[in-house]
PDB file with one MODEL, atoms N, CA, C and O in Angstrom:
MODEL        1
ATOM      1  N   UNK A   1       2.339  -3.922  -2.818  1.00  0.00           N
ATOM      2  CA  UNK A   1       1.072  -3.804  -3.790  1.00  0.00           C
ATOM      3  C   UNK A   1       0.985  -5.288  -4.136  1.00  0.00           C
ATOM      4  O   UNK A   1       1.953  -5.989  -4.431  1.00  0.00           O
ATOM      5  N   UNK A   2      -0.565  -5.774  -4.050  1.00  0.00           N
ATOM      6  CA  UNK A   2      -0.970  -6.989  -4.611  1.00  0.00           C
ATOM      7  C   UNK A   2      -1.645  -6.762  -5.889  1.00  0.00           C
ATOM      8  O   UNK A   2      -2.794  -6.320  -5.876  1.00  0.00           O
ATOM      9  N   UNK A   3      -1.085  -7.003  -6.928  1.00  0.00           N
ATOM     10  CA  UNK A   3      -1.678  -6.844  -8.238  1.00  0.00           C
ATOM     11  C   UNK A   3      -2.215  -8.244  -9.041  1.00  0.00           C
ATOM     12  O   UNK A   3      -1.640  -9.332  -9.019  1.00  0.00           O
ATOM     13  N   UNK A   4      -3.316  -7.958  -9.664  1.00  0.00           N
ATOM     14  CA  UNK A   4      -4.099  -9.201 -10.271  1.00  0.00           C
ATOM     15  C   UNK A   4      -3.422  -9.203 -11.845  1.00  0.00           C
ATOM     16  O   UNK A   4      -3.331  -8.196 -12.547  1.00  0.00           O
ATOM     17  N   UNK A   5      -3.006 -10.466 -12.199  1.00  0.00           N
ATOM     18  CA  UNK A   5      -2.500 -10.808 -13.332  1.00  0.00           C
ATOM     19  C   UNK A   5      -3.633 -10.946 -14.582  1.00  0.00           C
ATOM     20  O   UNK A   5      -4.805 -11.060 -14.224  1.00  0.00           O
ATOM     21  N   UNK A   6      -3.390 -10.942 -15.782  1.00  0.00           N
ATOM     22  CA  UNK A   6      -4.601 -11.307 -16.741  1.00  0.00           C
ATOM     23  C   UNK A   6      -5.132 -12.672 -16.534  1.00  0.00           C
ATOM     24  O   UNK A   6      -6.334 -12.906 -16.658  1.00  0.00           O
ATOM     25  N   UNK A   7      -4.302 -13.538 -16.236  1.00  0.00           N
ATOM     26  CA  UNK A   7      -4.797 -15.064 -16.032  1.00  0.00           C
ATOM     27  C   UNK A   7      -5.611 -15.213 -14.450  1.00  0.00           C
ATOM     28  O   UNK A   7      -5.993 -16.272 -13.954  1.00  0.00           O
ATOM     29  N   UNK A   8      -5.710 -14.170 -13.995  1.00  0.00           N
ATOM     30  CA  UNK A   8      -6.551 -14.096 -12.644  1.00  0.00           C
ATOM     31  C   UNK A   8      -5.819 -14.286 -11.518  1.00  0.00           C
ATOM     32  O   UNK A   8      -6.255 -13.865 -10.447  1.00  0.00           O
ATOM     33  N   UNK A   9      -4.440 -15.033 -11.602  1.00  0.00           N
ATOM     34  CA  UNK A   9      -3.471 -15.081 -10.416  1.00  0.00           C
ATOM     35  C   UNK A   9      -3.304 -13.546  -9.894  1.00  0.00           C
ATOM     36  O   UNK A   9      -3.898 -12.537 -10.275  1.00  0.00           O
ATOM     37  N   UNK A  10      -2.273 -13.707  -8.870  1.00  0.00           N
ATOM     38  CA  UNK A  10      -1.744 -12.247  -8.343  1.00  0.00           C
ATOM     39  C   UNK A  10      -0.379 -12.419  -8.316  1.00  0.00           C
ATOM     40  O   UNK A  10       0.162 -13.525  -8.331  1.00  0.00           O
ATOM     41  N   UNK A  11       0.336 -11.107  -8.266  1.00  0.00           N
ATOM     42  CA  UNK A  11       1.695 -10.865  -7.921  1.00  0.00           C
ATOM     43  C   UNK A  11       2.016  -9.841  -6.887  1.00  0.00           C
ATOM     44  O   UNK A  11       1.161  -8.959  -6.816  1.00  0.00           O
ATOM     45  N   UNK A  12       2.995  -9.727  -6.089  1.00  0.00           N
ATOM     46  CA  UNK A  12       3.334  -8.633  -5.259  1.00  0.00           C
ATOM     47  C   UNK A  12       4.602  -7.710  -5.848  1.00  0.00           C
ATOM     48  O   UNK A  12       5.584  -8.245  -6.362  1.00  0.00           O
ATOM     49  N   UNK A  13       4.482  -6.463  -5.731  1.00  0.00           N
ATOM     50  CA  UNK A  13       5.177  -5.512  -6.184  1.00  0.00           C
ATOM     51  C   UNK A  13       5.505  -4.586  -5.013  1.00  0.00           C
ATOM     52  O   UNK A  13       4.733  -4.573  -4.054  1.00  0.00           O
ATOM     53  N   UNK A  14       6.540  -3.850  -5.020  1.00  0.00           N
ATOM     54  CA  UNK A  14       6.732  -2.647  -4.224  1.00  0.00           C
ATOM     55  C   UNK A  14       6.501  -1.467  -5.111  1.00  0.00           C
ATOM     56  O   UNK A  14       7.143  -1.471  -6.162  1.00  0.00           O
ATOM     57  N   UNK A  15       5.812  -0.595  -4.915  1.00  0.00           N
ATOM     58  CA  UNK A  15       5.394   0.420  -5.861  1.00  0.00           C
ATOM     59  C   UNK A  15       5.346   1.813  -5.196  1.00  0.00           C
ATOM     60  O   UNK A  15       4.562   2.073  -4.283  1.00  0.00           O
ATOM     61  N   UNK A  16       6.253   2.713  -5.722  1.00  0.00           N
ATOM     62  CA  UNK A  16       6.552   4.207  -5.352  1.00  0.00           C
ATOM     63  C   UNK A  16       5.597   4.975  -6.160  1.00  0.00           C
ATOM     64  O   UNK A  16       5.720   4.935  -7.384  1.00  0.00           O
ATOM     65  N   UNK A  17       4.784   5.577  -5.696  1.00  0.00           N
ATOM     66  CA  UNK A  17       3.867   6.382  -6.662  1.00  0.00           C
ATOM     67  C   UNK A  17       4.015   8.000  -6.338  1.00  0.00           C
ATOM     68  O   UNK A  17       3.756   8.521  -5.253  1.00  0.00           O
ATOM     69  N   UNK A  18       4.460   8.633  -7.452  1.00  0.00           N
ATOM     70  CA  UNK A  18       4.549   9.817  -7.459  1.00  0.00           C
ATOM     71  C   UNK A  18       3.649  10.721  -8.085  1.00  0.00           C
ATOM     72  O   UNK A  18       3.336  10.384  -9.227  1.00  0.00           O
ATOM     73  N   UNK A  19       3.046  11.981  -7.577  1.00  0.00           N
ATOM     74  CA  UNK A  19       2.109  12.632  -8.532  1.00  0.00           C
ATOM     75  C   UNK A  19       2.861  13.437  -9.463  1.00  0.00           C
ATOM     76  O   UNK A  19       4.004  13.852  -9.272  1.00  0.00           O
ATOM     77  N   UNK A  20       2.055  13.656 -10.611  1.00  0.00           N
ATOM     78  CA  UNK A  20       2.727  14.519 -11.586  1.00  0.00           C
ATOM     79  C   UNK A  20       1.871  15.910 -11.350  1.00  0.00           C
ATOM     80  O   UNK A  20       0.653  15.790 -11.217  1.00  0.00           O
ATOM     81  N   UNK A  21       2.343  16.963 -11.304  1.00  0.00           N
ATOM     82  CA  UNK A  21       1.838  18.378 -11.002  1.00  0.00           C
ATOM     83  C   UNK A  21       2.048  19.187 -12.333  1.00  0.00           C
ATOM     84  O   UNK A  21       3.133  19.375 -12.884  1.00  0.00           O
ATOM     85  N   UNK A  22       0.748  19.656 -12.777  1.00  0.00           N
ATOM     86  CA  UNK A  22       0.742  20.602 -13.867  1.00  0.00           C
ATOM     87  C   UNK A  22       1.260  21.965 -13.783  1.00  0.00           C
ATOM     88  O   UNK A  22       1.821  22.242 -12.723  1.00  0.00           O
ATOM     89  N   UNK A  23       1.199  22.781 -14.587  1.00  0.00           N
ATOM     90  CA  UNK A  23       1.480  24.304 -14.424  1.00  0.00           C
ATOM     91  C   UNK A  23       0.799  24.778 -13.379  1.00  0.00           C
ATOM     92  O   UNK A  23       1.513  25.470 -12.654  1.00  0.00           O
ATOM     93  N   UNK A  24      -0.242  24.680 -13.042  1.00  0.00           N
ATOM     94  CA  UNK A  24      -1.091  25.210 -12.015  1.00  0.00           C
ATOM     95  C   UNK A  24      -1.108  24.846 -10.675  1.00  0.00           C
ATOM     96  O   UNK A  24      -1.678  25.419  -9.747  1.00  0.00           O
ATOM     97  N   UNK A  25      -0.270  23.600 -10.656  1.00  0.00           N
ATOM     98  CA  UNK A  25       0.025  23.143  -9.222  1.00  0.00           C
ATOM     99  C   UNK A  25      -0.923  21.932  -8.797  1.00  0.00           C
ATOM    100  O   UNK A  25      -0.914  21.332  -7.722  1.00  0.00           O
ATOM    101  N   UNK A  26      -1.816  21.702 -10.006  1.00  0.00           N
ATOM    102  CA  UNK A  26      -2.827  20.566  -9.697  1.00  0.00           C
ATOM    103  C   UNK A  26      -2.213  19.209 -10.066  1.00  0.00           C
ATOM    104  O   UNK A  26      -1.294  19.149 -10.883  1.00  0.00           O
ATOM    105  N   UNK A  27      -2.656  18.249  -9.539  1.00  0.00           N
ATOM    106  CA  UNK A  27      -2.171  16.877  -9.700  1.00  0.00           C
ATOM    107  C   UNK A  27      -2.783  16.598 -11.091  1.00  0.00           C
ATOM    108  O   UNK A  27      -3.993  16.780 -11.223  1.00  0.00           O
ATOM    109  N   UNK A  28      -2.052  16.173 -12.131  1.00  0.00           N
ATOM    110  CA  UNK A  28      -2.703  15.743 -13.365  1.00  0.00           C
ATOM    111  C   UNK A  28      -2.385  14.317 -13.690  1.00  0.00           C
ATOM    112  O   UNK A  28      -2.877  13.836 -14.711  1.00  0.00           O
ATOM    113  N   UNK A  29      -1.677  13.654 -12.989  1.00  0.00           N
ATOM    114  CA  UNK A  29      -1.536  12.088 -12.993  1.00  0.00           C
ATOM    115  C   UNK A  29      -0.462  11.677 -12.125  1.00  0.00           C
ATOM    116  O   UNK A  29       0.083  12.406 -11.297  1.00  0.00           O
ATOM    117  N   UNK A  30      -0.162  10.364 -12.380  1.00  0.00           N
ATOM    118  CA  UNK A  30       0.686   9.889 -11.325  1.00  0.00           C
ATOM    119  C   UNK A  30       1.734   8.907 -12.053  1.00  0.00           C
ATOM    120  O   UNK A  30       1.354   8.288 -13.047  1.00  0.00           O
ATOM    121  N   UNK A  31       3.079   8.752 -11.561  1.00  0.00           N
ATOM    122  CA  UNK A  31       4.191   7.974 -12.279  1.00  0.00           C
ATOM    123  C   UNK A  31       4.495   6.950 -11.082  1.00  0.00           C
ATOM    124  O   UNK A  31       4.696   7.368  -9.942  1.00  0.00           O
ATOM    125  N   UNK A  32       4.515   5.625 -11.396  1.00  0.00           N
ATOM    126  CA  UNK A  32       4.898   4.553 -10.480  1.00  0.00           C
ATOM    127  C   UNK A  32       6.048   3.665 -10.825  1.00  0.00           C
ATOM    128  O   UNK A  32       6.075   2.960 -11.833  1.00  0.00           O
ATOM    129  N   UNK A  33       7.177   3.752  -9.758  1.00  0.00           N
ATOM    130  CA  UNK A  33       8.323   2.865 -10.033  1.00  0.00           C
ATOM    131  C   UNK A  33       7.972   1.526  -9.138  1.00  0.00           C
ATOM    132  O   UNK A  33       7.543   1.561  -7.984  1.00  0.00           O
ATOM    133  N   UNK A  34       8.190   0.570  -9.756  1.00  0.00           N
ATOM    134  CA  UNK A  34       8.009  -0.997  -9.242  1.00  0.00           C
ATOM    135  C   UNK A  34       9.279  -1.781  -9.168  1.00  0.00           C
ATOM    136  O   UNK A  34      10.196  -1.668  -9.981  1.00  0.00           O
ATOM    137  N   UNK A  35       9.268  -2.581  -8.139  1.00  0.00           N
ATOM    138  CA  UNK A  35      10.285  -3.647  -8.054  1.00  0.00           C
ATOM    139  C   UNK A  35      10.021  -4.846  -7.427  1.00  0.00           C
ATOM    140  O   UNK A  35       9.130  -4.755  -6.582  1.00  0.00           O
ATOM    141  N   UNK A  36      10.436  -5.784  -7.546  1.00  0.00           N
ATOM    142  CA  UNK A  36       9.985  -7.088  -6.991  1.00  0.00           C
ATOM    143  C   UNK A  36      10.481  -7.345  -5.661  1.00  0.00           C
ATOM    144  O   UNK A  36      11.694  -7.363  -5.455  1.00  0.00           O
ATOM    145  N   UNK A  37       9.619  -7.551  -4.715  1.00  0.00           N
ATOM    146  CA  UNK A  37      10.145  -7.676  -3.302  1.00  0.00           C
ATOM    147  C   UNK A  37      10.683  -9.178  -3.200  1.00  0.00           C
ATOM    148  O   UNK A  37      10.477 -10.041  -4.054  1.00  0.00           O
ATOM    149  N   UNK A  38      11.368  -9.342  -2.075  1.00  0.00           N
ATOM    150  CA  UNK A  38      12.087 -10.585  -1.457  1.00  0.00           C
ATOM    151  C   UNK A  38      10.756 -11.388  -0.950  1.00  0.00           C
ATOM    152  O   UNK A  38       9.725 -10.857  -0.536  1.00  0.00           O
ATOM    153  N   UNK A  39      11.001 -12.737  -1.073  1.00  0.00           N
ATOM    154  CA  UNK A  39      10.133 -13.563  -0.398  1.00  0.00           C
ATOM    155  C   UNK A  39       9.622 -13.399   1.158  1.00  0.00           C
ATOM    156  O   UNK A  39       8.485 -13.674   1.542  1.00  0.00           O
ATOM    157  N   UNK A  40      10.656 -12.913   1.946  1.00  0.00           N
ATOM    158  CA  UNK A  40      10.289 -12.555   3.341  1.00  0.00           C
ATOM    159  C   UNK A  40       9.545 -11.468   3.419  1.00  0.00           C
ATOM    160  O   UNK A  40       8.721 -11.421   4.332  1.00  0.00           O
ATOM    161  N   UNK A  41       9.658 -10.358   2.498  1.00  0.00           N
ATOM    162  CA  UNK A  41       8.923  -9.093   2.578  1.00  0.00           C
ATOM    163  C   UNK A  41       7.520  -9.575   2.299  1.00  0.00           C
ATOM    164  O   UNK A  41       6.657  -9.094   3.033  1.00  0.00           O
ATOM    165  N   UNK A  42       7.098 -10.496   1.308  1.00  0.00           N
ATOM    166  CA  UNK A  42       5.843 -10.815   0.747  1.00  0.00           C
ATOM    167  C   UNK A  42       5.118 -11.449   2.002  1.00  0.00           C
ATOM    168  O   UNK A  42       4.009 -11.098   2.404  1.00  0.00           O
ATOM    169  N   UNK A  43       5.891 -12.415   2.550  1.00  0.00           N
ATOM    170  CA  UNK A  43       5.374 -13.174   3.724  1.00  0.00           C
ATOM    171  C   UNK A  43       4.881 -12.197   4.825  1.00  0.00           C
ATOM    172  O   UNK A  43       3.750 -12.394   5.269  1.00  0.00           O
ATOM    173  N   UNK A  44       5.623 -11.153   5.316  1.00  0.00           N
ATOM    174  CA  UNK A  44       5.415 -10.210   6.203  1.00  0.00           C
ATOM    175  C   UNK A  44       4.032  -9.180   5.748  1.00  0.00           C
ATOM    176  O   UNK A  44       3.145  -8.774   6.499  1.00  0.00           O
ATOM    177  N   UNK A  45       4.185  -8.942   4.359  1.00  0.00           N
ATOM    178  CA  UNK A  45       2.966  -8.035   3.938  1.00  0.00           C
ATOM    179  C   UNK A  45       1.618  -8.787   3.712  1.00  0.00           C
ATOM    180  O   UNK A  45       0.558  -8.224   3.984  1.00  0.00           O
ATOM    181  N   UNK A  46       1.653 -10.014   3.231  1.00  0.00           N
ATOM    182  CA  UNK A  46       0.496 -10.727   2.985  1.00  0.00           C
ATOM    183  C   UNK A  46      -0.467 -10.663   4.441  1.00  0.00           C
ATOM    184  O   UNK A  46      -1.698 -10.676   4.447  1.00  0.00           O
ATOM    185  N   UNK A  47       0.333 -10.599   5.537  1.00  0.00           N
ATOM    186  CA  UNK A  47      -0.514 -10.463   7.109  1.00  0.00           C
ATOM    187  C   UNK A  47      -0.915  -8.975   6.981  1.00  0.00           C
ATOM    188  O   UNK A  47      -2.105  -8.709   7.148  1.00  0.00           O
ATOM    189  N   UNK A  48      -0.189  -8.141   6.749  1.00  0.00           N
ATOM    190  CA  UNK A  48      -0.612  -6.707   6.897  1.00  0.00           C
ATOM    191  C   UNK A  48      -1.610  -6.344   5.928  1.00  0.00           C
ATOM    192  O   UNK A  48      -2.450  -5.490   6.211  1.00  0.00           O
ATOM    193  N   UNK A  49      -1.591  -6.961   4.727  1.00  0.00           N
ATOM    194  CA  UNK A  49      -2.506  -6.647   3.446  1.00  0.00           C
ATOM    195  C   UNK A  49      -3.777  -7.043   3.918  1.00  0.00           C
ATOM    196  O   UNK A  49      -4.732  -6.267   3.892  1.00  0.00           O
ATOM    197  N   UNK A  50      -3.853  -8.181   4.341  1.00  0.00           N
ATOM    198  CA  UNK A  50      -5.064  -9.049   4.942  1.00  0.00           C
ATOM    199  C   UNK A  50      -5.802  -7.957   6.005  1.00  0.00           C
ATOM    200  O   UNK A  50      -6.987  -7.644   5.886  1.00  0.00           O
ATOM    201  N   UNK A  51      -4.926  -7.435   7.050  1.00  0.00           N
ATOM    202  CA  UNK A  51      -5.729  -6.561   8.057  1.00  0.00           C
ATOM    203  C   UNK A  51      -6.350  -5.297   7.587  1.00  0.00           C
ATOM    204  O   UNK A  51      -7.346  -4.674   7.953  1.00  0.00           O
ATOM    205  N   UNK A  52      -5.385  -5.093   6.588  1.00  0.00           N
ATOM    206  CA  UNK A  52      -5.861  -3.406   5.742  1.00  0.00           C
ATOM    207  C   UNK A  52      -7.058  -3.836   4.734  1.00  0.00           C
ATOM    208  O   UNK A  52      -7.944  -2.985   4.663  1.00  0.00           O
ATOM    209  N   UNK A  53      -7.188  -4.612   4.202  1.00  0.00           N
ATOM    210  CA  UNK A  53      -8.436  -5.296   3.286  1.00  0.00           C
ATOM    211  C   UNK A  53      -9.363  -5.520   3.969  1.00  0.00           C
ATOM    212  O   UNK A  53     -10.446  -5.155   3.511  1.00  0.00           O
ATOM    213  N   UNK A  54      -9.357  -6.187   5.304  1.00  0.00           N
ATOM    214  CA  UNK A  54     -10.433  -6.456   6.072  1.00  0.00           C
ATOM    215  C   UNK A  54     -10.912  -4.977   6.747  1.00  0.00           C
ATOM    216  O   UNK A  54     -12.116  -4.764   6.889  1.00  0.00           O
ATOM    217  N   UNK A  55     -10.223  -4.284   7.028  1.00  0.00           N
ATOM    218  CA  UNK A  55     -10.495  -2.793   7.509  1.00  0.00           C
ATOM    219  C   UNK A  55     -11.232  -2.079   6.526  1.00  0.00           C
ATOM    220  O   UNK A  55     -12.205  -1.457   6.954  1.00  0.00           O
ATOM    221  N   UNK A  56     -10.967  -2.015   5.162  1.00  0.00           N
ATOM    222  CA  UNK A  56     -11.367  -1.456   4.108  1.00  0.00           C
ATOM    223  C   UNK A  56     -12.801  -2.109   3.926  1.00  0.00           C
ATOM    224  O   UNK A  56     -13.642  -1.287   3.561  1.00  0.00           O
ATOM    225  N   UNK A  57     -13.203  -3.222   4.075  1.00  0.00           N
ATOM    226  CA  UNK A  57     -14.489  -3.962   3.719  1.00  0.00           C
ATOM    227  C   UNK A  57     -15.489  -3.448   4.780  1.00  0.00           C
ATOM    228  O   UNK A  57     -16.694  -3.301   4.575  1.00  0.00           O
ATOM    229  N   UNK A  58     -14.745  -3.154   6.115  1.00  0.00           N
ATOM    230  CA  UNK A  58     -15.792  -2.840   7.219  1.00  0.00           C
ATOM    231  C   UNK A  58     -16.610  -1.692   6.832  1.00  0.00           C
ATOM    232  O   UNK A  58     -17.531  -1.273   7.533  1.00  0.00           O
ATOM    233  N   UNK A  59     -16.272  -1.196   5.727  1.00  0.00           N
ATOM    234  CA  UNK A  59     -17.137   0.201   5.596  1.00  0.00           C
ATOM    235  C   UNK A  59     -17.718   0.279   4.269  1.00  0.00           C
ATOM    236  O   UNK A  59     -17.138  -0.120   3.259  1.00  0.00           O
ATOM    237  N   UNK A  60     -19.082   0.895   4.291  1.00  0.00           N
ATOM    238  CA  UNK A  60     -19.981   0.577   3.119  1.00  0.00           C
ATOM    239  C   UNK A  60     -19.333   1.527   2.000  1.00  0.00           C
ATOM    240  O   UNK A  60     -19.265   1.048   0.868  1.00  0.00           O
ATOM    241  N   UNK A  61     -18.858   2.811   2.205  1.00  0.00           N
ATOM    242  CA  UNK A  61     -18.268   3.792   1.262  1.00  0.00           C
ATOM    243  C   UNK A  61     -16.748   3.409   1.118  1.00  0.00           C
ATOM    244  O   UNK A  61     -16.015   3.485   2.104  1.00  0.00           O
ATOM    245  N   UNK A  62     -16.317   3.038   0.010  1.00  0.00           N
ATOM    246  CA  UNK A  62     -14.936   2.932  -0.347  1.00  0.00           C
ATOM    247  C   UNK A  62     -13.887   3.857   0.104  1.00  0.00           C
ATOM    248  O   UNK A  62     -12.696   3.617   0.301  1.00  0.00           O
ATOM    249  N   UNK A  63     -14.539   4.958   0.233  1.00  0.00           N
ATOM    250  CA  UNK A  63     -13.408   6.259   0.798  1.00  0.00           C
ATOM    251  C   UNK A  63     -13.350   6.224   2.110  1.00  0.00           C
ATOM    252  O   UNK A  63     -12.261   6.544   2.586  1.00  0.00           O
ATOM    253  N   UNK A  64     -14.328   5.883   2.966  1.00  0.00           N
ATOM    254  CA  UNK A  64     -14.002   5.787   4.339  1.00  0.00           C
ATOM    255  C   UNK A  64     -13.217   4.530   4.565  1.00  0.00           C
ATOM    256  O   UNK A  64     -12.207   4.522   5.267  1.00  0.00           O
ATOM    257  N   UNK A  65     -13.726   3.396   3.920  1.00  0.00           N
ATOM    258  CA  UNK A  65     -12.928   2.118   3.941  1.00  0.00           C
ATOM    259  C   UNK A  65     -11.319   2.587   3.763  1.00  0.00           C
ATOM    260  O   UNK A  65     -10.503   2.264   4.626  1.00  0.00           O
ATOM    261  N   UNK A  66     -10.952   3.313   2.671  1.00  0.00           N
ATOM    262  CA  UNK A  66      -9.608   3.611   2.425  1.00  0.00           C
ATOM    263  C   UNK A  66      -8.955   4.372   3.544  1.00  0.00           C
ATOM    264  O   UNK A  66      -7.797   4.125   3.880  1.00  0.00           O
ATOM    265  N   UNK A  67      -9.691   5.302   4.129  1.00  0.00           N
ATOM    266  CA  UNK A  67      -9.156   6.306   5.008  1.00  0.00           C
ATOM    267  C   UNK A  67      -8.898   5.451   6.262  1.00  0.00           C
ATOM    268  O   UNK A  67      -7.830   5.540   6.867  1.00  0.00           O
ATOM    269  N   UNK A  68      -9.927   4.587   6.663  1.00  0.00           N
ATOM    270  CA  UNK A  68      -9.702   3.654   7.789  1.00  0.00           C
ATOM    271  C   UNK A  68      -8.333   2.635   7.697  1.00  0.00           C
ATOM    272  O   UNK A  68      -7.589   2.372   8.642  1.00  0.00           O
ATOM    273  N   UNK A  69      -8.221   2.189   6.446  1.00  0.00           N
ATOM    274  CA  UNK A  69      -6.982   1.355   6.482  1.00  0.00           C
ATOM    275  C   UNK A  69      -5.909   2.231   6.352  1.00  0.00           C
ATOM    276  O   UNK A  69      -4.863   1.806   6.842  1.00  0.00           O
ATOM    277  N   UNK A  70      -5.863   3.330   5.835  1.00  0.00           N
ATOM    278  CA  UNK A  70      -4.729   4.553   6.067  1.00  0.00           C
ATOM    279  C   UNK A  70      -4.384   4.558   7.457  1.00  0.00           C
ATOM    280  O   UNK A  70      -3.263   4.187   7.808  1.00  0.00           O
ATOM    281  N   UNK A  71      -5.263   4.951   8.299  1.00  0.00           N
ATOM    282  CA  UNK A  71      -5.072   5.093   9.815  1.00  0.00           C
ATOM    283  C   UNK A  71      -4.494   3.863  10.334  1.00  0.00           C
ATOM    284  O   UNK A  71      -3.463   3.865  11.007  1.00  0.00           O
ATOM    285  N   UNK A  72      -5.151   2.798  10.028  1.00  0.00           N
ATOM    286  CA  UNK A  72      -4.697   1.519  10.532  1.00  0.00           C
ATOM    287  C   UNK A  72      -2.995   1.152  10.245  1.00  0.00           C
ATOM    288  O   UNK A  72      -2.191   0.731  11.076  1.00  0.00           O
ATOM    289  N   UNK A  73      -2.790   1.416   9.006  1.00  0.00           N
ATOM    290  CA  UNK A  73      -1.287   1.325   8.478  1.00  0.00           C
ATOM    291  C   UNK A  73      -0.479   2.130   9.370  1.00  0.00           C
ATOM    292  O   UNK A  73       0.396   1.629  10.076  1.00  0.00           O
ATOM    293  N   UNK A  74      -0.757   3.389   9.355  1.00  0.00           N
ATOM    294  CA  UNK A  74      -0.205   4.681  10.286  1.00  0.00           C
ATOM    295  C   UNK A  74       0.025   3.840  11.514  1.00  0.00           C
ATOM    296  O   UNK A  74       1.161   3.533  11.875  1.00  0.00           O
ATOM    297  N   UNK A  75      -1.135   3.445  12.193  1.00  0.00           N
ATOM    298  CA  UNK A  75      -0.988   2.855  13.635  1.00  0.00           C
ATOM    299  C   UNK A  75       0.017   1.858  13.713  1.00  0.00           C
ATOM    300  O   UNK A  75       0.808   1.854  14.656  1.00  0.00           O
ATOM    301  N   UNK A  76       0.063   0.935  12.725  1.00  0.00           N
ATOM    302  CA  UNK A  76       1.098  -0.451  12.795  1.00  0.00           C
ATOM    303  C   UNK A  76       2.560   0.299  12.767  1.00  0.00           C
ATOM    304  O   UNK A  76       3.447   0.041  13.581  1.00  0.00           O
ATOM    305  N   UNK A  77       2.682   1.279  11.695  1.00  0.00           N
ATOM    306  CA  UNK A  77       3.838   1.688  11.843  1.00  0.00           C
ATOM    307  C   UNK A  77       4.486   2.328  13.114  1.00  0.00           C
ATOM    308  O   UNK A  77       5.645   2.194  13.509  1.00  0.00           O
ATOM    309  N   UNK A  78       3.562   2.986  13.610  1.00  0.00           N
ATOM    310  CA  UNK A  78       3.967   3.694  14.782  1.00  0.00           C
ATOM    311  C   UNK A  78       4.068   2.741  15.959  1.00  0.00           C
ATOM    312  O   UNK A  78       4.854   3.019  16.864  1.00  0.00           O
ATOM    313  N   UNK A  79       3.231   1.485  16.022  1.00  0.00           N
ATOM    314  CA  UNK A  79       3.439   0.639  16.860  1.00  0.00           C
ATOM    315  C   UNK A  79       4.858  -0.095  17.027  1.00  0.00           C
ATOM    316  O   UNK A  79       5.265  -0.769  17.973  1.00  0.00           O
ATOM    317  N   UNK A  80       5.562   0.284  15.671  1.00  0.00           N
ATOM    318  CA  UNK A  80       6.945  -0.592  15.401  1.00  0.00           C
ATOM    319  C   UNK A  80       7.972   0.488  15.731  1.00  0.00           C
ATOM    320  O   UNK A  80       9.172   0.246  15.598  1.00  0.00           O
ATOM    321  N   UNK A  81       7.438   1.928  16.248  1.00  0.00           N
ATOM    322  CA  UNK A  81       8.673   2.928  16.420  1.00  0.00           C
ATOM    323  C   UNK A  81       9.525   3.209  15.091  1.00  0.00           C
ATOM    324  O   UNK A  81      10.747   3.348  15.124  1.00  0.00           O
ATOM    325  N   UNK A  82       8.750   3.279  13.900  1.00  0.00           N
ATOM    326  CA  UNK A  82       9.795   3.320  13.001  1.00  0.00           C
ATOM    327  C   UNK A  82       8.753   4.342  11.902  1.00  0.00           C
ATOM    328  O   UNK A  82       7.554   4.562  12.076  1.00  0.00           O
ATOM    329  N   UNK A  83       9.484   4.778  10.938  1.00  0.00           N
ATOM    330  CA  UNK A  83       8.687   5.519  10.050  1.00  0.00           C
ATOM    331  C   UNK A  83       8.462   4.635   8.889  1.00  0.00           C
ATOM    332  O   UNK A  83       9.136   3.606   8.855  1.00  0.00           O
ATOM    333  N   UNK A  84       7.545   4.887   7.837  1.00  0.00           N
ATOM    334  CA  UNK A  84       7.127   4.036   6.734  1.00  0.00           C
ATOM    335  C   UNK A  84       8.076   3.419   6.155  1.00  0.00           C
ATOM    336  O   UNK A  84       8.070   2.190   6.096  1.00  0.00           O
ATOM    337  N   UNK A  85       9.087   4.185   5.609  1.00  0.00           N
ATOM    338  CA  UNK A  85      10.295   3.543   4.661  1.00  0.00           C
ATOM    339  C   UNK A  85      10.824   2.212   5.607  1.00  0.00           C
ATOM    340  O   UNK A  85      10.907   1.072   5.149  1.00  0.00           O
ATOM    341  N   UNK A  86      11.108   2.524   6.787  1.00  0.00           N
ATOM    342  CA  UNK A  86      11.849   1.825   7.847  1.00  0.00           C
ATOM    343  C   UNK A  86      10.933   0.461   7.763  1.00  0.00           C
ATOM    344  O   UNK A  86      11.335  -0.620   7.334  1.00  0.00           O
ATOM    345  N   UNK A  87       9.762   0.710   8.208  1.00  0.00           N
ATOM    346  CA  UNK A  87       8.590  -0.431   8.368  1.00  0.00           C
ATOM    347  C   UNK A  87       8.569  -1.350   7.034  1.00  0.00           C
ATOM    348  O   UNK A  87       8.630  -2.573   7.154  1.00  0.00           O
ATOM    349  N   UNK A  88       8.489  -0.788   5.860  1.00  0.00           N
ATOM    350  CA  UNK A  88       8.438  -1.544   4.580  1.00  0.00           C
ATOM    351  C   UNK A  88       9.625  -2.175   4.420  1.00  0.00           C
ATOM    352  O   UNK A  88       9.530  -3.381   4.194  1.00  0.00           O
ATOM    353  N   UNK A  89      10.809  -1.678   4.475  1.00  0.00           N
ATOM    354  CA  UNK A  89      12.100  -2.457   4.233  1.00  0.00           C
ATOM    355  C   UNK A  89      12.756  -3.110   5.749  1.00  0.00           C
ATOM    356  O   UNK A  89      13.976  -3.237   5.850  1.00  0.00           O
ATOM    357  N   UNK A  90      12.051  -3.410   6.622  1.00  0.00           N
ATOM    358  CA  UNK A  90      12.319  -3.995   7.974  1.00  0.00           C
ATOM    359  C   UNK A  90      12.662  -5.449   8.009  1.00  0.00           C
ATOM    360  O   UNK A  90      13.356  -5.967   8.884  1.00  0.00           O
ATOM    361  N   UNK A  91      12.116  -6.079   6.974  1.00  0.00           N
ATOM    362  CA  UNK A  91      12.620  -7.613   6.904  1.00  0.00           C
ATOM    363  C   UNK A  91      13.917  -7.836   6.514  1.00  0.00           C
ATOM    364  O   UNK A  91      14.352  -8.986   6.444  1.00  0.00           O
TER     365      UNK A  91
ENDMDL
END
């Protein structure tokens, strides 16, 4: 995940987001655990991130853009014959 700092700069983190489910089974919030990636991982994912962002921007509706970028990411992972966790930690 590429985050924007208060000073306008950016920083990278690996984030694992888990939904919080209420008593009715409905998602009521999210919890995120984060850690600092290694430099090699940042270098790999800068390229992946650029491709996903470009795919998002090709669509006028942000929901369509996010869905298209999600499909592109799934395709990238499948092309490497890995599941998502293997892909993320493959560096």
